C-alpha positions as CSV (number, residue, x, y, z in Angstrom):
1,M,-22.5,-12.6,14.5
2,S,-20.5,-9.8,13.9
3,K,-19.8,-7.8,11.1
4,P,-16.7,-7.8,9.3
5,C,-14.5,-4.8,9.0
6,K,-11.8,-2.8,7.3
7,T,-8.6,-3.6,9.2
8,Y,-5.5,-2.2,7.6
9,V,-2.5,-4.3,7.3
10,D,1.4,-4.1,6.4
11,V,2.1,-5.7,2.7
12,L,5.7,-6.3,1.0
13,A,5.1,-5.9,-2.6
14,K,7.3,-6.6,-5.6
15,F,7.0,-3.5,-8.1
16,D,7.5,-4.0,-11.7
17,A,9.4,-1.2,-14.0
18,D,5.9,-1.8,-16.2
19,G,3.4,-1.1,-13.4
20,T,2.6,-4.2,-11.6
21,V,2.1,-4.8,-7.9
22,T,2.5,-7.7,-6.5
23,P,1.7,-8.5,-3.2
24,L,4.4,-11.2,-1.4
25,R,3.9,-11.1,2.5
26,I,1.0,-9.8,4.9
27,R,2.0,-8.4,8.6
28,W,-1.0,-8.9,10.7
29,E,-1.7,-6.3,13.2
30,D,0.3,-8.5,16.0
31,G,3.2,-8.8,14.1
32,R,2.4,-12.5,12.7
33,V,3.5,-12.7,9.2
34,Y,2.0,-15.0,6.6
35,G,3.5,-15.2,3.0
36,I,1.2,-14.9,-0.4
37,A,1.5,-18.3,-1.7
38,R,0.2,-16.9,-5.2
39,V,-2.1,-14.1,-6.7
40,T,-4.6,-15.3,-8.9
41,D,-7.0,-12.3,-9.5
42,V,-6.9,-8.5,-9.7
43,S,-9.4,-6.3,-10.2
44,R,-11.0,-2.9,-9.2
45,V,-14.5,-3.1,-7.1
46,A,-16.2,-2.1,-4.6
47,S,-15.5,-3.5,-0.8
48,I,-19.2,-4.1,0.1
49,R,-18.4,-5.4,3.0
50,G,-15.6,-3.2,4.7
51,G,-16.1,0.1,2.5
52,G,-14.0,1.8,0.0
53,L,-13.0,1.2,-3.5
54,G,-9.9,-0.1,-5.1
55,L,-8.1,-2.6,-6.3
56,R,-9.0,-6.3,-4.8
57,Y,-6.3,-9.2,-5.1
58,T,-7.5,-12.5,-4.8
59,I,-4.7,-14.4,-3.0
60,W,-4.1,-17.9,-1.3
61,V,-2.4,-18.0,2.0
62,G,-1.9,-21.0,4.1
63,G,-3.8,-23.1,1.4
64,K,-7.3,-20.8,1.6
65,Q,-8.6,-18.2,-1.0
66,T,-9.1,-14.8,0.5
67,Y,-9.0,-11.6,-0.9
68,L,-6.2,-8.1,0.0
69,W,-7.2,-4.6,-1.1
70,R,-4.8,-1.9,-1.9
71,D,-7.0,1.4,-1.4
72,D,-4.5,4.3,-3.1
73,D,-1.3,3.6,-0.8
74,R,-2.8,1.4,1.7
75,W,-3.6,-2.2,2.1
76,F,-6.6,-4.1,4.1
77,V,-8.3,-7.2,4.5
78,E,-12.0,-7.5,5.7
79,R,-11.7,-8.8,9.6
80,K,-14.6,-11.4,10.5
């Protein structure tokens, strides 16, 4: 079984006047685009598997819950 790794992705996000950032879509490294149905939580935590510290967005994509991380000005997922 391979170890999960940090994979940087392109994210289209909405930035509100109050500072709220809401990710809307993820573009995977091969060009596939996934719409984010909803964000259910945002927490500042460490990525144990991928390494690093940042904001962890609990998101729903394709009917499944997963995590999207914002590390300073970059976005990543923990790829399996």
